[in-house]
Structures are given as structure tokens and as C-alpha cells.
N, C-alpha and C positions, 0 to 999 in steps of 0.2 A: 569504421566507427563512422557512425553516420549521423552528423552534426543534426541532420533534420529531422532523430525520431529520437525523442529523447524518451526514458525509464524512467523514474524516482522512486525509492525503496526498493530498488530493484533484490534486494539480499544476495542470494549466491546466483541467480541463472545474469545474464548478462552477454546476450547475442552480441557476437563482434560487430553486428548490422545496425546496430542501437549505441546510441549515448548513456551512458549507467550510473546513476547516483544511488547512495544511500548515505544514511545519516549517523549510522550506527556508531559509540564510539571506539569499540575494537578495530573498525577498518583504519582511523585515525592512530590508534594507539601500536596498529601494527606496523606502521610504519614508522616509528618514533623510535630515533635511535638508542636508546636509555632504556626502556620497559618492551620494544618490540618482540623482544625474543620472546618472554612471558607471554606477549598477547597471542604469537605464532603458533602454542601450545597446542597439544589436540583438543584442550577444554574450549577451544574459541573456534570460530568458524573461518576457515582461509579461504581470504576472498580471493578472487580473481581478480589478473592484474588490469583489467578492461575497468574497473568500477570506482567511480569517481566520489570522494566526498562531497556529499551536497544534500541541502536541508531545504526541502520545496519551501517549507512556513519563514524560513528568513532570507530564503530565494536563491535560485542556481545561478552558477554563475557563466549564464547563456544569454544574449542578447533579447529585447524585448521583440514580438512580431518575427520572427524567425524561423521556428520547430514548425514541420508539416505537421506530427503527430505526437502524443504525448500517451504513456500508457503507466497506471498503477494496479497492482495485486495485493489485495489483503494490506492497503495501507494506511487509508483512509478512517477506517474504524480506531486506529492505534490514536490518533488525534482529537483532542479536547474541541470540542465546536469552534469555539475560536480559534484556535490553528485550523481547523479545515477549511472554516470559510477563509482565512489567509490562502490557505493551501490554492484552493480552486482558482480563486483572484488571479495570484502568481500564474497556475495554468492558461488561462485567459489570456494574458499579457504576453504569453512566450508564443503563442501559437500566432500563426499567420491565420488572415482571414482564409477559412473556408477549412480550416485547420481541424483534425479531429482531435478526440480526448474519448478513449476508452479507459474503463476502470470498473474491478469487479471487487467488492465487500459481501460480508454474511447478512444474508437477506432477515434480518429480523423481525417484519411478519411471520414469514415461512416457520422460525424457530418458534414462534410464541404462539403458533396455531396448531404444530405439536405437540407445545408444553400443555395449552387450554384444551386437548381434545383427548390427551394421553390418561390411560387409566392407572399408569404406574404407579406404585405410589413412591416410587423414587423419580418420577418428573421435574420435582421441582431442583431434586440436585443434578440431573441430566441438562435441564437448561441453561441453567449457571453454569456448566464444564461445556457445556457447546457453543456459549455465547462469548465466553473466556473474561466472565464480568469477576469472578467470584479467585479468593482466593481458599485451596482444601487446605493446605499446611501452609509454613510461612521457616523458609530455611535459616535457620541460621548462626552465628556465626562467620567467619571472612568469606565463606561460598555465598551466604545471604545477603553480606553487603555488594559482594561484586556484583550478582544478579539484580538487587535493587537501582545501583549505580549504571548497568553496562546492557541491563536488558530493558526489552520492550513488548514482551508478548501477549499484556492482557490488554484488551480494550475498552477504548474511553468514552465513546462515543457511537452507536447503534443506529443501523439505517434501516428504512423500508424506501423500496422505488417511490412512492410521492412524498416521502420528503427530500429524499433525493435531486430530483425534480424542482423542488420550489429552491433549493439554494440554488443549484445549476442555471435556472431562469434567473433567479435575480442579481447572475453575476453580466449574463450577456447570452449566454447558450440557447442554441437553439437545437433542432431535429434532435430531441432527446430521445430516444425509446430502450427498451429493453436490449440488449445484445446475447450472442449466443456466443462459447468458442467458436470463433474463425468464422465469423457471420460479415468482418466487414470489407469491404471492396479493397483495401488497401493493402497489398498480397505483405508489405512490412509485418503487419503484426503476426503474420505465420508463424514469424522466428522469437516473437517473445511472448506468445501465449501459451500457459501450461493449461492441458485439457485438465489437470486432478484439480488443478486450483479454482475451474469454474466449476464443477459437478456441484447442485443443489445449491448455490450463489447468485446470488444480483448483480449481474453483467449489466453495464451501462455505457453505450458510448453516444455522444454529442458535439453539435459543431460548433465553432466561432463564428 
């Protein structure tokens, strides 16, 4: 584990060269003495041993001005706007001067353009599915309750390049640019980036 490199919202992607955090309730519950066995079943993801519980919104257990680089992939769109703003403010505080922050989110502009230009009568349904802004069904019973309590699959706030640049600038980031898969000057990002999560998405790199 390299404490100079921090990924949050890591999911099951936890390279040993990075310090990896996720705030999934199932991560905590799998380590619980009483109910841990239930949440280690095949119904729930089996978390790598090097994933730590941590919420970027409320704050990670790391020192301010101590991290060389931070990364998140398909995390920020799952946050409400107020929580998003707190999250990127925290990222800025954790980074050292000239520290790098790279992020990937769905590209709302591209998704919207595809929808508007489509002649498919199902275009609206496709848009709702591709943005994860709607529910086609609502699971009932115990399974539905568990998904509501412990799931975080739907998107709460979507982003395009212009809106993200404005938010990052307000926090204090500079040298903001569109990023592509594996185009960072810091080779450690090679360990954490997944090409499939960058394809047709919006990537951004910025500097403190």
C-alpha cells in the first residue's frame, strides 16, 4: 500500500500500489462479528482485503496536504450536489501542492446529444437507462429493502465538462483538462485505471 496514492469509491478494484477506500455498508458488515457471515454470501460483493472503509464526503482517515495523487472512477455521479461539493473540497485538502486528481464520470452532454439526435421511438427509455436516472421496476420484499438500504447504483447528479470545470475551479484546482485513459504523466495511474470504465466517458485531470 502506497499512502501517497489514494483511491476512493474503489469498489472491487483495489491495486496494492494504492490506498483504497469505499463507503459501501456491505464492506463494514462483512467484517462484523454477528452478521458478517450473512454479508459474505454470494449475494454480496466479496471485498479485497486491502479495501478500507471510508467516506470522501464525511472525510477519510488521512492527513491534510499529504497525498500525491487521488483517483475516483464512476463515484461522483452517485453523490447529491451538496455532497459532491464537499467531496472535491476534501480531495483538494488532502493533496499536496501540485498533487494530481483524476476522475471519470458519465458524460451527460454526450448522452443528451445522443438522445436528442436519435430517431428511435425508444430513445427516451434508452436515455433513462443509460443515465441510471430512472427505475424500470422496484424490487419488493426483503430483497428490495436490502437494495434500498445497502445499494447505491443510481445516479443523483450528472455532469458535463463545463459544469465540472466550474466546480473544480471554485475549490481551487487549476490545469484542468479533459483526460484520456492512461494519459497521465504519473505512472502510478497505470495501476488503478480500467480502460472499460473510460470508454465513451468524461475523464478529467486537474492539479492543486
